[in-house]
N, C-alpha and C positions, 0 to 999 in steps of 0.2 A: 734212697736216692740212687744208689749204685745199681739197683735192679731196674729202676725207671730208665736210667741212662743206657743200660744194656739193651733193653727192649727198643729204645729209640735208635740205638746203633744198628740193631738187626733190621728194623724197618727201613732205615735210611740206606743200608747196604743193598737190600732187596730192590728198592725203588731206583737206586743208582744203576744197578746192573740191568734192570728192566728198561729204563729210559735210554741207556747207552745202546742196548740191543735194538730198540725200536729206531734209534737214530742211524743205525748202520745202512739200511736201504734208502733212508732219507738223504743223508749227507754224502754218501758214496755214489755219486752220479754215474760213474762208469759201470756200476752194477746194472743200471737200466740200459745204458748204451749197448751193453753186450746182448741184450734181448732183441735189438733191432735186426741184426743179421740172423740170429738164431731162430727167430720166429717169423722171418721174412716180412717184416712190417712195412717195408717199402712196397712190396707187391700187394699186400693186403690193403693198404691205405691209399696207394697212388701218390704218396708224397716221398720226396727224397730223404736220405738220411739226415742231411743238413736241416731240412724243414722239420723233421721229427724231433731232432735234438733241440731246435729253437723253441718249438712248442713246449716240450717237456721242461726245458730250462726256465721258460717264462712262468710256467705253472709252479715249479719248485721255488723260484724266487719269490713269488707271491705268497707261498705257504710258509716260507722260512725267514724271509727278510722283511723287517718292519718298513712300512711305507711303500713297498713295491706294488705297482698297479697290477691288476689281473690281466693276463693275456695268454693266448694259445697260439702265438705265431701267426701263420697264414691259414690256420684251420678255423672255420666258423664254430661258434659256440653259443648256445642258447642262454637266456637269463636263468633258467632253472638250473642248468649245469654250473653257471657261475655262482649261484647261491649255494650249491652243494660244496664247491671248493671253498667258499667262505666258511661253511660249517667245518670243513676239514682243517682250515687254518686255526680255528679255535682249539682243536685237538692237538695240532702241531705245537701251538704256543704253550698249551698245558704240559705237553711232554717236555719241552725245553725248560719250563718253569720248575717242574719237579726234578729234572736232571740237575739244574743249577742249585736248587734248594737243598736237595739231598747231599750234594757235594759240599755245600757250605756247612751243613749240620755235621757231617763227618769230619770236616776240618776242625770245627769247634770241639767236637768230642775228642779228637786227637790231642788237642791242647789240654783239655780237662783230664786226659788219661794220666798225666803226671800226678794228679791229685788222687784220682779214684782207682787207678790201676787198670789192668785188663778188663774189658767188658765181657762178662761170661754169663751164661744162663745154664745152670746145672754143670755138667761135665765138659761142655763145649763153649767155644767163643760165640759171641753174637753173630759174627760174620759166618760161622759155620751153619747156624740155623737159617740165616738168610740164603745161603748157598743151597741148602737142602730144599727149601721152598722154590728157589729159582730153577732147580733141576726137575722137581716134581711137576710144577705147573705146566711147562711147555710139553712135557711128555704126555700128560693127561689130555691137554687141549689138542695136541698134535694127533693123538690116537683117535679122538672123536672126529677131527677134521678129515683125517685120512679115510674114514668110512664114507663120508659124503661131504666133499669140499664145497659143492654148490650150496648145499643146505647150510653149512657153516658160514659161508660167505653172506647169505641172506640174514642169518641170525646175528652176525657181527654188525651189519648195518642197522638192523632193528634195535640193537642195544645202544649203539652210539649215535644213531640218528632217529630217535623214536618219533613215530607219527609222520615221518617224511618219506616221500617217494622220489625226491629230486635226484637221488643217486642212481635211478633207473634211466640211464642216458638213452636218447634216440640217436643211433649212429648216423642217421641221415642229417640231423641238425647239429649234432655234436661230434665232429670228426675226431676230436681228441681221444674219444673212447676206442677208436679203431686202432690206435697205437698204444693202448693200455690194456692188453689182453688179460683175461682172468689168470692165465698162467703166470704172468708177471707178479700179480698179487699173491699167488700161491708161493712163488719163489721168495717173495719178500717175507712171508710168514716163516718159511723154512730158514731163511737167513737170520731172522730175529730169534727164532727158537734155538738155532745152532749157536748163535753168538751168546745167548743167555746161558745155555748149558756149558759151553766152553769156558766162559769166565767163572761160573759157579764151580765147575769141576776143578779149575785151577785153585780156587780157594780151599776146596776140600782136600786136594792133594798136598797143598802147602801145610795145612794144619796137621795132616796125618804124618808128614815128614818131621814136623816139629816134635810131635809126640815120640 
């Protein structure tokens, strides 16, 4: 039972770190706002910064807040694009569910720790193993993406939206895509990977100091 709980702890720590990292570009909206000036999105799209923020906020509200209707501010949007955002909302909800679920499991394991003692797998703690995986995964994925981000972008959508092409927006009909440049998604990936490595690195440093 102790080994089962230790494995569960390692898995839960990994998914907690992963979902928190994914949440960084989602919930920290100033991260997107900083791209408006940096990538001259007003000039590219023909919309003001206030209009761009409104469109982005409405999309993010739809993706993250239950019951919020879909909207893109003053920018026109096709039904195909709306269906893609509906698919995205499922993934956002899944991420939030796993984040909360893994947090609750770790809270329960913390309570049970008084009975079973520290959760360890071999010479290291369960959290250490989760941290090692959390550091290794983004480095490997990041290295592959760095070689050809365009290809990685297509592969990502093929995996998470199998058999669908509604993520291929028509910038004439779907003005929102003009203010969501591919560089923004690349920077989101960098933020997620950086956040994951930073948190995992903190766990590894703390365990090393304890030793």
